[in-house]
C-alpha positions in Angstrom: 0.0 0.0 0.0 1.3 3.4 -0.9 1.6 5.8 2.1 1.1 9.4 0.9 3.7 12.0 1.6 3.1 14.4 4.4 1.2 17.6 3.5 3.9 19.8 4.9 7.2 19.5 3.1 10.1 19.3 5.6 13.4 20.9 4.7 17.1 20.9 5.7 18.6 24.3 4.8 16.1 24.5 1.9 16.7 20.9 0.7 13.5 18.9 0.3 14.0 15.1 0.4 11.6 12.3 -0.6 12.5 8.8 0.7 10.8 5.9 -1.1 10.8 2.4 0.5 9.0 -0.6 -0.9 6.9 -1.6 2.1 5.5 -0.2 5.3 8.0 -2.0 7.6 10.9 -0.3 5.8 9.0 3.1 5.9 8.6 2.6 9.7 12.3 1.9 10.1 13.2 5.2 8.3 10.6 7.1 10.3 11.9 5.7 13.5 15.2 7.6 12.8 13.3 10.8 13.5 11.6 9.6 16.6 8.4 8.7 14.8 7.5 5.5 16.4 3.9 5.8 15.1 5.1 6.2 11.5 4.3 9.9 11.3 7.5 11.6 10.1 8.4 14.9 11.9 12.0 15.1 10.8 13.7 16.3 7.6 12.3 13.8 5.1 9.0 12.9 3.6 8.7 9.1 3.4 6.5 6.9 1.3 6.0 3.2 0.9 6.0 3.1 -2.9 5.4 -0.6 -3.6 7.4 -3.6 -4.5 9.3 -3.7 -7.8 10.5 -1.1 -10.3 7.1 -0.4 -11.9 5.2 0.3 -8.7 8.0 2.3 -7.2 8.4 4.4 -10.4 4.7 5.1 -10.6 4.5 6.1 -6.9 7.6 8.3 -6.9 6.6 10.0 -10.1 3.2 10.8 -8.6 4.8 12.2 -5.4 7.2 14.3 -7.4 4.5 15.7 -9.7 2.2 16.5 -6.7 5.1 18.4 -5.0 5.9 20.3 -8.1 2.3 21.3 -8.6 2.2 22.6 -5.0 5.2 24.8 -6.0 7.6 23.0 -3.6 9.5 20.4 -5.6 11.8 17.9 -4.1 15.6 18.4 -4.4 16.6 14.7 -3.8 15.0 11.3 -4.0 16.3 8.4 -1.9 15.5 4.8 -2.6 15.9 2.9 0.7 15.2 -0.4 2.3 16.7 -3.8 2.9 18.5 -5.9 0.2 20.5 -9.0 -0.6 24.3 -8.5 -0.3 26.9 -10.1 -2.5 29.3 -12.0 -0.3 31.8 -11.4 1.2 31.9 -7.7 0.3 28.5 -6.9 1.7 27.9 -9.0 4.8 24.5 -9.3 6.5 23.8 -6.3 8.6 26.1 -4.0 6.7 25.1 -0.8 4.7 25.5 -0.1 1.1 25.1 3.2 -0.7 24.9 3.0 -4.5 27.5 4.8 -6.6 25.5 3.4 -9.5 21.9 2.1 -9.7 21.7 -0.5 -12.5 18.9 -2.6 -13.7 20.3 -6.0 -14.2 17.6 -7.9 -16.1 16.2 -5.4 -18.6 17.3 -6.7 -22.0 17.2 -9.9 -24.0 18.5 -13.4 -23.7 20.5 -14.5 -26.7 22.6 -17.5 -27.7 25.6 -15.6 -26.6 24.1 -14.6 -23.2 22.3 -11.7 -21.8 22.2 -8.4 -23.7 21.2 -5.2 -21.9 18.5 -3.0 -23.4 21.0 -0.3 -24.3 22.8 -2.8 -26.6 19.5 -3.2 -28.4 19.3 0.5 -29.0 16.9 1.5 -26.3 16.7 3.4 -23.0 19.2 3.4 -20.2 20.3 0.8 -17.6 22.3 2.9 -15.1 21.8 6.0 -13.1 24.7 7.6 -11.2 24.0 9.4 -7.9 26.0 12.6 -7.1 29.6 11.4 -6.4 30.2 13.8 -3.5 27.0 13.0 -1.8 27.6 9.2 -2.1 31.1 9.7 -0.6 29.8 11.8 2.3 26.9 9.4 3.0 29.3 6.5 3.0 31.6 8.2 5.4 29.0 9.2 7.9 27.1 5.9 7.9 30.1 3.6 7.5 28.5 2.2 4.4 30.3 0.7 1.4 29.9 2.4 -1.9 29.2 0.2 -5.0 26.7 -0.8 -7.6 23.2 -1.7 -6.4 21.4 -3.9 -8.9 17.7 -3.7 -9.5 16.0 -7.0 -10.4 12.4 -8.0 -11.0 13.1 -11.6 -9.9 15.2 -12.0 -6.8 18.2 -14.2 -7.2 17.7 -17.7 -5.8 20.7 -19.7 -6.9 24.5 -19.5 -6.7 24.7 -19.8 -10.4 22.7 -16.6 -11.0 24.6 -14.8 -8.3 27.9 -15.7 -10.0 26.4 -14.6 -13.4 25.3 -11.2 -12.0 28.7 -10.6 -10.4 30.5 -11.5 -13.7 28.4 -8.9 -15.6 28.6 -6.3 -12.8 31.9 -6.7 -10.9 31.3 -3.7 -8.7 27.9 -4.9 -7.5 27.4 -5.0 -3.7 23.7 -5.5 -3.3 20.5 -6.6 -5.1 17.1 -5.1 -4.6 13.9 -4.5 -6.6 13.1 -0.8 -6.6 16.1 1.5 -7.1 16.1 1.7 -10.9 12.4 2.5 -10.9 12.8 5.2 -8.4 15.8 6.6 -10.3 13.8 6.6 -13.6 11.1 8.7 -12.0 13.6 11.1 -10.5 15.4 11.5 -13.8 12.1 12.4 -15.5 11.8 15.2 -13.1 15.5 16.2 -13.2 16.0 15.3 -9.5 19.1 13.7 -8.1 18.8 10.2 -6.6 20.4 8.1 -4.0 20.0 4.5 -3.0 20.7 3.2 0.5 20.4 -0.4 1.4 20.8 -2.4 4.6 21.8 -6.1 3.9 19.4 -8.6 5.3 20.5 -11.7 3.5 23.2 -13.0 1.1 22.5 -13.0 -2.7 22.2 -16.6 -3.8 20.3 -19.7 -2.6 17.2 -18.6 -0.6 18.0 -19.8 3.0 15.4 -18.0 5.1 17.1 -19.2 8.3 20.1 -17.0 7.3 18.0 -13.9 6.9 18.4 -11.1 9.4 15.6 -8.7 8.5 15.4 -7.2 12.0 19.1 -6.4 12.1 18.9 -4.9 8.6 16.0 -2.7 9.6 17.9 -1.5 12.7 20.9 -0.6 10.5 18.6 1.3 8.2 17.2 3.3 11.1 20.7 4.1 12.4 21.8 5.2 8.9 19.0 7.7 8.5 19.7 9.0 11.9 23.1 10.1 10.7 22.2 11.8 7.4 21.0 15.2 8.5 24.5 16.8 8.8 25.4 15.5 5.3 22.3 17.1 3.7 22.8 20.3 5.7 26.1 20.8 3.9 25.0 19.5 0.5 24.1 21.9 -2.3 21.9 20.1 -4.9 22.5 22.9 -7.4 26.2 22.0 -7.5 25.7 18.3 -8.1 23.4 17.6 -11.1 21.7 14.3 -11.6 23.8 11.9 -13.6 22.4 9.3 -16.0 24.4 6.8 -17.8 23.6 4.4 -20.6 
C-alpha cells in the first residue's frame, strides 16, 4: 500500500527530500530515525512506501514528485531505501551499502551468446549515477560501502545466478527490486537520486534461516539518523543528476 507523503514538506537548509521504501515496515524503520514510532514523520524527510518492484516504485515516486511540483515546492533529492540482498563477502548481512550506480540487471534480452542489456538493443538506459560527492559523504558518515546496487524484477535464488550477475557487474554489492524504478522517476523530473540499502541476506540460494531482517531494519534506522548533517552541507545545485547508458 502506498503511504502518501506528508502535506507539509520538511526541509534541511532548503533541501527537500523524498524517501521511497518498498513496504511499510521499511518506511517505519526510516521514520523511527526521526523519533516517529507511530510512523508519522516529523524530521527532515517525507517518506512513502512506494510498492514492490521497479514499476510500482516508479509510478508512486513519479506521482509524489508531480504533486510536490504542482504545489510549488518540488523535491531536491529522492532516496530509494530499504533492505537488500548482499553479494558475499563484500556486503555481509547487517552492513550498509550506498549506491554509486543504480543499475537494472535484467532489462534486456537473452541471446545464444548470453544476456544483452536493453541499451545494446538501442533503447533506453540501464544505469543512473547518484552525485559522487553525496555518495562519498553518506558512505563516510554511515560507515556504508559504496558500490553498484542492482535492480532486479526476480530476486536471485541460486548460486549460479549470483555468479552470473557478479560477472556482468563486478562492482555490485547488493541486489534489490526498486532502485532503478525510483531513479527513472527522479530522472524524468530532473531530480538527483540516492539508493541506501541495509543487507538482510546473502544474494544466492534462498536460505530463510540465514536472513536477518530485524538487524537490517535496525541498520537502516541508524543510517538515516546520521544523514541530517550530510544534507545540511549539500548543495543540490552544485551536483546535477547523472544518468548513464
